[in-house]
C-alpha positions as CSV (number, residue, x, y, z in Angstrom):
1,M,281.7,-16.5,-47.4
2,K,279.4,-18.5,-49.6
3,I,280.5,-16.4,-52.6
4,I,284.1,-17.0,-51.8
5,F,283.6,-20.7,-51.5
6,L,281.7,-21.0,-54.6
7,F,284.4,-18.7,-56.6
8,I,287.3,-21.2,-55.3
9,T,285.0,-24.2,-56.3
10,L,284.7,-22.9,-59.7
11,L,288.2,-21.8,-60.0
12,F,289.3,-25.3,-59.3
13,G,286.7,-27.0,-61.3
14,F,287.6,-25.0,-64.4
15,S,291.2,-25.0,-64.0
16,S,291.3,-28.9,-64.1
17,L,289.3,-29.1,-67.3
18,T,291.5,-29.1,-70.4
19,A,290.5,-30.3,-73.8
20,Q,294.0,-30.3,-75.2
21,D,297.5,-31.0,-74.0
22,S,298.9,-28.1,-72.3
23,K,301.7,-26.3,-74.0
24,K,305.2,-26.0,-72.3
25,G,305.8,-22.4,-71.6
26,L,307.4,-20.0,-69.0
27,F,304.3,-19.1,-67.2
28,N,302.2,-22.2,-67.0
29,I,300.4,-22.7,-63.6
30,K,302.0,-25.8,-61.8
31,K,299.9,-25.5,-58.7
32,V,296.8,-23.5,-57.3
33,G,296.3,-23.1,-53.8
34,F,293.7,-21.3,-51.3
35,L,294.5,-20.4,-47.8
36,Y,292.1,-19.3,-45.0
37,N,293.3,-18.0,-41.5
38,N,291.3,-16.9,-38.7
39,A,293.1,-15.5,-35.4
40,N,292.1,-13.3,-32.4
41,E,293.8,-12.2,-29.1
42,K,293.1,-15.5,-27.2
43,N,296.0,-17.6,-27.6
44,F,298.4,-19.3,-25.2
45,I,301.3,-16.9,-25.9
46,F,299.6,-13.4,-25.9
47,N,296.1,-13.1,-24.1
48,D,295.7,-9.4,-23.1
49,K,292.7,-8.1,-21.5
50,D,293.3,-4.4,-22.5
51,F,292.1,-5.0,-26.0
52,S,290.6,-7.3,-28.6
53,Y,291.3,-8.0,-32.1
54,S,290.4,-10.6,-34.8
55,T,291.8,-11.2,-38.4
56,N,290.4,-13.2,-41.2
57,T,292.9,-13.7,-44.1
58,Y,291.8,-15.3,-47.6
59,K,294.8,-15.9,-49.9
60,L,294.8,-17.2,-53.3
61,Q,298.0,-18.8,-54.4
62,A,299.3,-19.7,-58.0
63,F,302.4,-21.4,-58.5
64,F,304.7,-21.1,-61.5
65,N,307.7,-23.1,-62.7
66,L,310.6,-20.8,-64.1
67,G,312.9,-23.5,-64.7
68,T,315.9,-25.2,-63.2
69,W,319.8,-24.6,-62.8
70,K,321.8,-27.6,-62.0
71,S,320.0,-29.0,-59.1
72,L,317.9,-25.8,-58.2
73,K,314.2,-25.4,-59.3
74,F,313.0,-21.9,-59.6
75,E,309.2,-21.0,-58.9
76,L,307.1,-17.7,-59.0
77,I,304.6,-17.6,-56.3
78,L,301.4,-15.1,-56.8
79,Q,299.4,-14.6,-53.7
80,P,296.6,-12.1,-53.8
81,Q,294.9,-11.9,-50.6
82,I,292.3,-10.1,-48.6
83,K,292.8,-9.5,-44.8
84,I,290.1,-8.2,-42.5
85,L,291.4,-6.7,-39.3
86,E,289.0,-5.9,-36.3
87,H,290.2,-4.4,-33.3
88,Q,289.3,-2.3,-30.0
89,L,290.7,-1.0,-27.0
90,L,288.9,-2.3,-24.0
91,N,290.7,-0.6,-21.0
92,K,290.1,3.0,-21.6
93,Q,292.5,3.7,-18.6
94,F,295.2,2.7,-21.2
95,V,295.2,6.3,-22.5
96,L,296.3,8.4,-19.6
97,P,294.9,11.8,-18.4
98,T,298.4,13.3,-18.9
99,E,297.9,13.1,-22.6
100,K,296.9,15.9,-24.8
101,N,293.3,15.4,-25.6
102,Y,293.0,12.4,-23.7
103,Q,289.0,12.1,-23.7
104,E,288.9,12.2,-27.5
105,K,291.7,9.7,-27.7
106,R,289.8,7.3,-25.3
107,T,286.7,7.5,-27.4
108,E,288.5,7.0,-30.7
109,F,290.4,4.1,-29.2
110,T,287.5,2.2,-27.4
111,T,285.3,2.4,-30.7
112,P,285.6,-0.8,-32.6
113,K,287.4,-0.5,-35.9
114,T,287.5,-2.6,-38.9
115,M,290.1,-2.6,-41.5
116,H,290.1,-4.1,-45.0
117,L,293.8,-4.9,-46.2
């Protein structure tokens, strides 16, 4: 987390320093943004005790001006992101004994998993 914060701070610091006037071109960065999102299963809409999950999202945003046509403005947005998901089935009875290889599935689904997207 500290490395990401340092990277974003340096990015904003260097992007705001310019020694000359910027040239007008097609792909000049208009705005730069950073988004951080943290969520889990405990919310007022959906609170399920059968499983747990959490997600962290880090997204860098770059906005480019493409031009205008009449009263419309066209922009291009690039948004590379890193998403980390963690989930686990808490209720092993959710996998029914009538399913094929149900004990293996129970072990697989009740083991905590982490995915990096």
